[in-house]
C-alpha positions in Angstrom: 8.9 -12.0 2.1 6.3 -12.0 -0.6 3.5 -9.8 0.8 4.1 -6.2 1.9 2.2 -3.3 3.3 1.9 0.1 1.5 -0.8 2.7 1.2 -3.6 2.7 -1.3 -3.9 6.4 -2.2 -2.4 9.9 -1.8 -3.9 11.7 1.2 -3.3 14.4 3.8 -4.5 15.4 7.3 -3.6 18.2 9.6 -3.7 19.5 13.2 -2.6 22.6 15.2 -0.1 22.4 18.1 0.5 25.6 20.0 -0.5 27.7 17.0 1.9 25.8 14.7 0.0 24.2 11.8 1.2 20.7 10.8 0.0 19.2 7.5 0.9 15.6 6.9 1.0 14.3 3.3 1.4 10.6 2.3 1.6 8.9 -1.1 2.4 5.5 -2.6 5.6 5.5 -4.7 7.9 2.8 -6.1 11.0 4.7 -7.1 13.2 7.4 -5.6 12.4 9.6 -8.6 8.7 9.4 -7.7 9.4 10.1 -4.0 11.5 13.2 -4.8 8.9 14.4 -7.3 6.2 14.2 -4.7 8.4 16.0 -2.1 9.1 18.8 -4.5 5.4 19.2 -5.4 4.6 19.6 -1.7 7.5 22.1 -1.2 6.3 24.1 -4.1 2.7 24.1 -2.8 3.9 25.2 0.6 6.8 27.4 -0.4 5.9 29.8 2.4 6.0 27.2 5.2 8.8 27.2 7.7 9.6 23.5 7.2 8.7 20.7 4.8 10.1 17.6 6.6 10.0 14.3 4.7 10.9 10.6 4.8 10.4 7.8 2.4 10.9 4.0 2.3 11.3 1.9 -0.8 11.0 -1.8 -1.1 13.5 -2.1 -4.0 17.0 -1.8 -2.6 15.7 -1.2 1.0 16.1 2.6 0.5 15.3 4.8 3.5 15.8 8.6 3.4 14.7 11.5 5.6 15.2 15.2 6.1 14.7 17.6 9.1 14.5 20.5 6.7 15.9 23.0 9.2 14.4 21.6 12.4 16.9 20.6 15.1 18.6 17.3 14.2 16.7 14.2 15.2 13.4 16.0 16.0 11.6 15.8 12.6 12.8 13.5 9.8 13.8 10.6 12.1 10.5 10.6 14.0 8.6 10.6 10.7 10.7 7.7 9.4 10.3 5.8 12.7 6.5 6.1 12.5 6.6 4.6 9.0 8.8 1.7 10.1 6.6 1.0 13.2 3.5 0.9 10.9 5.4 -1.6 8.7 4.9 0.3 5.4 7.1 0.5 2.4 6.9 2.1 -1.1 5.6 5.2 0.7 6.7 8.9 1.0 5.5 11.2 3.8 5.9 15.0 4.0 5.0 16.9 7.1 4.7 20.7 6.5 4.9 23.1 9.4 3.7 26.7 9.5 5.4 28.1 12.7 3.0 29.7 15.1 5.4 31.7 17.1 5.6 29.3 20.1 8.6 27.0 20.5 7.7 23.4 21.0 11.0 22.1 22.4 12.7 18.9 21.2 10.2 16.6 22.8 7.3 18.6 21.4 8.7 18.6 17.9 9.2 14.8 18.0 5.6 14.3 19.1 4.2 16.7 16.6 6.1 15.3 13.6 5.3 11.8 14.7 1.6 12.6 14.9 1.7 14.4 11.6 3.2 11.3 9.9 0.7 8.9 11.6 -2.4 10.8 10.6 -1.1 11.2 7.1 -0.5 7.4 6.7 -3.8 6.6 8.2 -5.6 8.9 5.8 -3.8 7.2 2.9 -5.4 3.8 3.9 -2.6 1.2 4.5 -3.1 -1.9 2.4 -1.4 -5.3 2.0 0.0 -6.1 -1.4 -0.5 -9.8 -1.8 1.4 -12.0 -4.3 -1.1 -14.1 -6.2 -1.2 -16.7 -9.0 -3.1 -15.5 -12.1 -5.0 -18.7 -13.1 -7.2 -19.9 -15.9 -9.4 -22.9 -16.5 -12.0 -24.2 -19.0 -15.2 -26.0 -18.3 -18.5 -26.9 -19.9 -21.7 -24.9 -19.3 -23.1 -27.7 -17.2 -20.0 -27.5 -14.9 -19.9 -23.7 -14.8 -22.0 -23.2 -11.6 -20.1 -25.8 -9.6 -16.7 -24.6 -10.9 -17.5 -21.0 -10.1 -18.5 -21.9 -6.5 -15.3 -23.9 -6.0 -13.1 -21.0 -7.2 -14.9 -18.4 -5.0 -15.2 -20.6 -1.9 -11.4 -21.4 -2.3 -10.6 -17.7 -2.0 -10.2 -17.0 -5.7 -11.3 -13.7 -7.3 -12.7 -14.0 -10.8 -11.1 -11.4 -13.2 -12.7 -12.4 -16.5 -15.1 -15.0 -18.0 -15.5 -15.8 -21.7 -18.5 -17.8 -23.0 -18.0 -19.5 -26.4 -18.5 -23.2 -27.1 -17.2 -23.6 -23.5 -16.5 -21.3 -20.5 -13.1 -19.9 -19.8 -12.6 -18.4 -16.4 -9.6 -16.3 -15.4 -9.1 -15.7 -11.7 -6.4 -14.8 -9.2 -5.8 -16.5 -5.8 -3.2 -16.2 -3.0 0.0 -18.0 -3.5 -0.3 -21.5 -2.1 -4.0 -21.8 -2.6 -4.2 -23.2 -6.1 -3.5 -26.9 -5.1 -6.5 -26.8 -2.7 -8.7 -25.3 -5.4 -7.7 -27.9 -7.9 -8.5 -30.7 -5.5 -12.0 -29.3 -5.0 -12.4 -28.8 -8.8 -11.4 -32.4 -9.4 -13.9 -33.6 -6.8 -16.7 -31.4 -8.3 -16.1 -32.4 -11.9 -14.8 -36.0 -11.7 -11.3 -34.8 -12.5 -12.3 -33.1 -15.8 -11.4 -29.5 -14.8 -8.1 -28.2 -13.5 -6.9 -24.6 -13.2 -3.3 -23.6 -14.2 -1.2 -20.7 -13.2 -0.2 -18.4 -16.1 1.9 -16.0 -14.1 1.9 -14.1 -10.8 1.3 -10.5 -9.8 0.5 -8.3 -6.7 -3.1 -7.4 -5.8 -4.1 -4.9 -3.1 -5.9 -6.1 0.0 -7.4 -3.3 2.2 -6.6 -3.7 5.9 
């Protein structure tokens, strides 16, 4: 699998259930150290909360971790993790903080509350697809520039940089597998004089 879904930013959202206040936090991370650092930051911020339940999923190594943080086993951390898995996200950490309101929610109520806290936190953090792309470059004459730019853009390419000297150099990225089609169109538009080459590859975020 080349493309994957993560979140684009750190965010939070909250709700109240039977006087208990639930605050869901979500952030993009790429390592276990980053995930644990975020968890500790939230715990420090809400040191007076009854529970700071968390879960995180990392793409590298397929790491999945969770904690009920004092809630009955299986009613907090697992539901948070399951929400993340159902939403298909990775390289993400979620913390759901609970300020107890004095009314017991029961096992089913806790599962629903922590699941909802995780869901609204992830939604607030804006899920996004990380798409593996070729970083490409080409050179053309000034007379060819208009046609060449149109071909690149119409083929799904995104221009990252253009340099204008004695000729025009265009750097762009495009989804893996798209370069061959773009080069066929470039050849047709320039009588075979212009061809793009892939320099390397990297991930680019595509909002869902």
